[in-house]
C-alpha positions in Angstrom: 8.1 0.3 -72.7 11.7 -0.5 -74.0 12.3 1.1 -77.5 12.2 -1.8 -80.2 15.2 -3.0 -82.3 14.2 -3.3 -85.8 16.6 -4.4 -88.5 16.5 -4.1 -92.2 18.7 -6.2 -94.2 19.1 -5.5 -98.1 21.0 -7.7 -100.2 23.7 -5.7 -102.6 22.6 -6.1 -106.0 21.3 -9.2 -105.0 20.9 -10.8 -108.5 24.3 -9.8 -109.8 25.8 -11.2 -106.7 24.2 -14.5 -107.0 25.6 -14.8 -110.5 29.0 -14.0 -109.1 29.2 -16.5 -106.8 28.7 -19.1 -109.6 31.0 -17.3 -112.5 33.5 -15.4 -109.9 34.9 -13.8 -113.8 31.6 -12.2 -113.5 33.0 -9.7 -110.5 35.9 -8.3 -112.9 33.9 -7.1 -115.7 30.9 -4.9 -116.2 27.7 -7.1 -115.9 24.0 -7.3 -115.9 20.7 -9.0 -115.5 19.0 -8.7 -118.0 16.4 -10.1 -120.6 18.0 -11.6 -124.0 20.3 -9.7 -125.9 19.4 -10.0 -129.0 15.8 -8.5 -127.7 16.3 -4.4 -128.3 13.4 -4.0 -125.5 15.0 -6.2 -122.9 15.3 -4.5 -119.8 18.4 -4.6 -117.0 17.2 -6.2 -113.5 20.5 -5.7 -111.8 23.8 -5.1 -112.5 27.3 -5.1 -110.5 29.2 -2.1 -109.5 31.6 -1.6 -112.7 28.5 -1.6 -114.6 27.3 1.2 -112.5 30.5 2.9 -113.0 29.1 3.4 -116.9 26.1 4.7 -116.0 24.1 1.6 -116.4 21.0 1.9 -114.5 18.1 -0.3 -113.9 15.4 -0.3 -116.2 17.7 0.6 -119.0 17.0 -1.6 -122.3 20.1 -3.7 -123.1 20.8 -2.2 -126.0 21.1 1.2 -124.0 22.9 -0.3 -121.4 25.7 -1.5 -124.8 25.4 1.7 -125.8 26.7 3.2 -122.6 28.9 0.3 -121.7 30.1 -1.7 -125.2 32.2 -4.6 -123.2 29.1 -5.3 -120.9 28.4 -9.0 -120.2 25.0 -9.4 -119.9 23.4 -13.0 -118.0 19.5 -14.1 -118.1 17.5 -14.2 -114.9 17.6 -17.4 -112.7 15.0 -16.5 -110.1 14.5 -20.0 -109.1 18.3 -20.0 -108.1 18.1 -16.6 -106.5 15.2 -17.8 -104.3 17.8 -20.4 -103.1 20.2 -18.1 -102.2 17.5 -15.8 -100.5 16.4 -18.9 -98.6 20.2 -19.4 -97.6 20.5 -15.7 -96.5 17.1 -15.9 -94.4 18.3 -18.6 -92.5 21.1 -17.0 -90.9 18.9 -14.4 -90.1 16.8 -17.0 -88.0 19.7 -17.7 -85.9 19.4 -14.3 -84.5 15.5 -14.3 -83.6 12.4 -15.8 -84.7 10.5 -12.5 -86.1 12.0 -12.2 -89.5 9.5 -11.3 -92.3 10.9 -11.0 -96.0 10.3 -7.9 -97.9 10.7 -9.4 -101.5 13.5 -11.8 -102.7 16.6 -9.5 -101.5 15.2 -7.9 -98.2 14.1 -8.9 -94.7 12.9 -7.0 -91.7 14.2 -8.6 -88.3 12.9 -7.7 -84.7 16.1 -8.2 -82.3 13.9 -5.9 -79.5 15.3 -7.1 -76.1 18.2 -9.2 -77.4 20.8 -7.0 -76.8 21.7 -8.6 -73.5 21.7 -11.7 -74.5 24.1 -11.6 -77.3 26.0 -9.0 -75.1 26.4 -6.4 -78.1 25.3 -3.1 -79.1 22.7 -2.6 -81.8 25.7 -1.7 -84.4 27.8 -5.1 -83.1 24.9 -7.3 -83.9 24.3 -6.2 -87.1 27.9 -6.0 -88.3 27.8 -9.6 -86.9 25.1 -10.5 -89.1 26.5 -8.8 -92.0 29.8 -10.5 -92.0 28.3 -13.9 -91.3 26.0 -13.3 -94.8 29.3 -12.3 -96.5 31.4 -15.2 -94.9 28.9 -17.7 -95.5 26.9 -17.2 -98.5 29.4 -14.8 -100.3 27.4 -11.9 -101.3 27.1 -8.3 -98.7 24.3 -7.0 -97.4 23.4 -3.4 -96.0 21.6 -3.1 -92.6 19.5 -0.4 -91.3 19.2 -0.2 -87.8 15.9 1.5 -86.1 13.2 1.5 -84.0 10.6 1.0 -86.7 10.5 -0.3 -90.0 10.2 2.4 -92.0 13.7 4.2 -90.6 15.3 0.9 -90.5 14.5 0.7 -94.4 15.9 4.3 -95.1 18.8 3.5 -92.8 20.0 0.6 -95.5 19.4 2.6 -97.9 21.7 5.3 -96.8 24.7 3.8 -97.1 25.8 1.2 -99.7 27.0 -1.7 -99.9 28.2 -3.6 -97.1 27.3 -1.1 -94.5 25.2 -0.7 -91.3 23.5 2.7 -90.6 22.3 3.2 -86.7 19.5 5.4 -86.4 18.3 5.3 -82.6 16.9 7.7 -80.0 17.3 11.2 -81.7 19.7 10.1 -84.6 16.9 10.4 -87.2 16.8 14.1 -86.9 20.4 14.2 -88.1 20.5 11.5 -90.4 17.1 11.2 -92.0 15.7 14.5 -91.8 17.9 16.6 -94.0 17.4 13.9 -96.8 14.8 14.8 -99.7 11.2 14.4 -98.9 11.2 12.3 -101.6 13.5 9.6 -99.9 10.8 9.1 -97.3 8.9 5.8 -98.4 5.9 5.9 -99.9 6.3 9.4 -100.9 4.9 9.0 -104.7 5.9 12.0 -107.5 2.5 13.7 -107.5 2.7 14.2 -103.4 6.5 15.4 -103.8 5.2 17.9 -106.2 2.7 19.1 -104.0 5.0 18.9 -100.7 7.6 21.0 -102.9 5.2 23.5 -104.3 4.8 24.4 -100.9 8.4 24.7 -99.7 8.4 21.5 -98.1 11.6 19.8 -99.3 13.3 17.8 -96.9 12.0 14.7 -94.8 12.5 17.5 -91.8 10.5 20.2 -93.4 7.7 17.6 -93.8 8.3 16.3 -89.8 8.0 19.9 -88.3 4.3 21.0 -90.2 1.6 21.1 -88.3 -0.2 17.6 -89.0 -3.6 19.2 -89.8 -1.8 21.2 -92.6 -0.6 18.1 -94.4 -3.7 16.2 -94.0 -5.4 19.2 -95.7 -2.8 19.1 -98.3 -2.5 15.2 -98.8 -5.3 13.6 -97.4 -5.1 10.5 -95.2 -2.0 9.5 -97.0 -0.4 12.5 -95.8 -1.0 12.0 -92.4 0.5 8.7 -92.8 3.4 10.1 -94.6 3.8 12.9 -91.6 3.9 10.1 -89.1 6.5 8.5 -90.7 8.9 11.5 -91.1 8.4 11.6 -87.1 9.5 8.0 -86.5 5.7 7.1 -85.7 5.4 3.8 -87.4 4.1 0.4 -85.5 3.8 -1.7 -88.1 5.2 -5.2 -86.4 7.6 -7.7 -87.6 6.1 -10.9 -88.5 7.2 -14.1 -86.9 8.7 -16.2 -89.8 6.0 -18.5 -91.3 3.3 -16.5 -89.3 1.9 -15.3 -92.2 -2.0 -14.9 -92.1 -4.0 -17.3 -94.6 -5.1 -15.3 -97.7 -8.2 -16.8 -99.4 -8.6 -14.1 -102.2 -6.8 -11.3 -103.7 -9.3 -8.7 -105.4 -9.7 -5.2 -106.3 -12.3 -3.1 -107.2 -13.0 0.6 -109.0 -15.7 2.9 -108.9 -15.6 4.9 -112.0 -15.9 8.8 -111.9 -18.3 8.6 -114.6 -20.5 5.7 -116.2 -18.3 3.5 -118.6 -20.1 2.9 -122.0 -17.3 1.0 -124.1 -15.3 -1.8 -124.3 -12.2 0.4 -124.4 -13.0 2.0 -121.4 -13.7 -1.6 -119.6 -10.1 -2.7 -120.4 -8.8 0.5 -119.3 -10.2 -0.4 -115.7 -9.7 -4.0 -115.6 -6.0 -3.6 -116.6 -5.4 -1.9 -113.7 -7.2 -4.1 -111.3 -5.1 -7.3 -113.0 -1.7 -5.6 -112.8 -2.3 -4.7 -109.3 -3.8 -8.3 -108.3 -0.9 -10.2 -110.2 1.8 -7.8 -108.2 -0.2 -8.8 -105.5 0.1 -12.5 -105.8 3.4 -13.1 -106.6 4.5 -11.0 -103.5 2.6 -13.2 -101.6 3.7 -16.1 -103.3 0.8 -17.3 -104.4 -1.5 -18.5 -107.4 -5.1 -19.0 -108.1 -7.2 -20.7 -110.4 -10.7 -18.8 -110.2 -11.2 -15.1 -111.7 -14.2 -13.3 -110.8 -15.8 -10.3 -112.2 -18.3 -8.4 -110.8 -20.1 -5.6 -112.3 -22.3 -2.9 -110.8 -24.6 -0.7 -112.9 -25.7 3.0 -112.1 -29.2 1.7 -110.8 -27.0 -0.5 -108.2 -27.7 -3.4 -110.4 -24.9 -6.4 -109.8 -23.8 -8.9 -111.9 -21.3 -11.4 -110.6 -19.5 -14.4 -112.8 -16.5 -16.3 -112.5 -14.6 -19.2 -114.1 -12.5 -21.9 -113.1 -9.8 -22.4 -115.1 -7.4 -25.7 -115.5 -4.4 -24.3 -114.2 -3.0 -21.7 -111.5 -2.0 -18.6 -112.3 -0.5 -15.2 -110.9 0.1 -13.8 -114.5 -1.4 -10.4 -115.6 -2.5 -10.7 -118.7 -4.2 -13.8 -118.0 -6.6 -12.1 -115.1 -7.0 -9.4 -117.6 -7.9 -11.5 -120.6 -10.3 -13.8 -118.6 -11.9 -10.9 -116.5 -12.7 -9.0 -120.0 -14.1 -12.5 -121.7 -16.4 -12.9 -118.5 -17.3 -8.9 -119.3 -17.9 -9.4 -122.9 -20.1 -12.4 -122.5 -22.4 -10.6 -119.9 -22.5 -7.2 -120.6 -25.3 -5.7 -122.8 -24.3 -3.5 -125.7 -25.2 0.3 -124.1 -25.5 -0.7 -120.5 -23.4 1.5 -118.5 -21.2 0.1 -116.0 -20.6 2.1 -112.8 -18.0 0.0 -110.9 -16.1 -3.0 -111.8 -14.3 -5.5 -109.3 -12.0 -8.4 -110.4 -10.7 -11.1 -108.0 -9.0 -14.4 -108.1 -9.7 -17.1 -105.6 -8.8 -20.8 -104.7 -5.4 -19.7 -103.8 -2.4 -22.1 -103.4 1.3 -21.3 -102.6 3.0 -21.2 -105.8 5.5 -23.8 -105.2 2.8 -26.4 -104.7 0.8 -25.0 -107.8 0.3 -27.9 -110.4 1.7 -27.0 -114.0 -0.6 -26.8 -116.6 0.3 -24.9 -119.5 -2.5 -22.3 -120.7 -6.2 -21.1 -120.6 -6.1 -20.2 -124.2 -9.3 -22.8 -124.8 -11.2 -20.8 -122.7 -10.6 -17.6 -124.6 -10.9 -19.1 -128.3 -7.1 -18.5 -129.1 -4.3 -20.5 -130.2 -2.0 -22.3 -127.6 0.8 -20.4 -126.3 4.1 -22.3 -126.2 5.4 -23.4 -122.7 8.3 -21.0 -123.7 6.0 -18.1 -124.6 4.1 -18.6 -121.1 7.5 -19.4 -119.1 8.9 -15.9 -120.8 5.9 -14.0 -119.9 6.2 -15.5 -116.5 10.1 -13.8 -116.1 9.0 -10.9 -117.6 6.7 -9.8 -115.3 8.9 -10.8 -112.5 11.1 -8.7 -113.5 8.7 -5.7 -113.7 8.1 -6.7 -110.0 11.8 -6.4 -109.5 12.3 -3.0 -111.2 9.1 -1.5 -108.8 10.5 -2.9 -105.7 14.0 -1.3 -106.4 12.4 1.9 -108.4 9.1 2.4 -107.1 5.9 1.2 -108.1 5.7 4.1 -111.2 8.9 2.4 -112.7 7.2 0.1 -115.4 3.3 -0.2 -116.2 1.8 -3.2 -117.9 -0.8 -2.1 -120.3 -1.9 0.8 -118.3 -3.3 3.7 -120.0 -4.1 7.1 -118.0 -7.6 7.9 -118.4 -8.6 11.3 -116.0 -11.4 11.0 -117.5 -13.1 8.0 -115.6 -10.1 8.2 -112.8 -7.4 6.3 -114.0 -4.1 7.7 -113.7 -0.6 6.6 -113.0 -0.8 7.8 -109.4 -2.9 4.7 -108.5 0.2 2.4 -108.4 1.4 4.8 -105.1 -0.4 3.2 -102.9 0.6 0.7 -100.7 -0.1 -3.0 -101.4 
């Protein structure tokens, strides 16, 4: 069977690059895409190369970035505009293959298996052709990783930036990727890395050359998966453009280490689930209008309730608040809860969701303005961007650690 040929194409400094397309003067000054400069807790979600030289980092607050680089120029994020540029970039990719799978707004996987004879190019030449075409026609640069699987292709695009191609085919991964810190391996979370380092496993190659049984004993089934990734055993296919399975609901449940008795404990559990559900909805470009909660007691009694909203949502705080309202209305004081499941159903593509402003009549609260709701939407979208670039541990939304009941920040390391 012929070796697969997978490209991972990653737009460099995407949001900042998009802004420079419309405002070329920004190319010559340190700039960052960030929240309101008047808001001290606004965060940097993207920056250009000049800002990087001053040490400005994604996740810096606006005031931290200003302290590092007093002359930095801030521009507000425009997610609709970035989506338009992303669509244009993906149109170029689709000229070369039908198998184009966006991983986020600024990166896509391409399956080009069996195409080299047709294009009469080597893998590197084809990657460079696509890279140069994006630069010429769109005006931004991309980095391309070329490998026989998605994990190595993604690591390849990260290996050399900006505007570069890295080819990792055959046994190349042993020379290129195995010397890298094990923390560079996709889905290797901080806790896992700490455990591995404690066993003198410091590089991707160290991990790859361990007996598989040892890594499984250390990290469980997730460790076995990491071991496979380090050895190039990822077989996840690239989906055909538009060929996404229909999603009818997004839900998440937790069985707690001990029974819960207080509203504060319930809120901790619900916040984790709402955060994860909202992130999944936004990644899939979906909104839902029905929120459900299922409560299970230690005696396995199940209480299920749901409510239909007058609008569609993908916001964490809305899912969390409605779920908590359902629990309060159906929970009897003193009744222990063993497990909670939160779900969102009646899903539609986000760009087809009718605009309706609030759910706060349901919550018995004063209506928020459209501006406040838009601000919340942008904030959660910015958090998604940070997590995509920095890992899911980069930012938390109201999630408090509570090891006693089984809530810790490591929950975010699980792959969606």
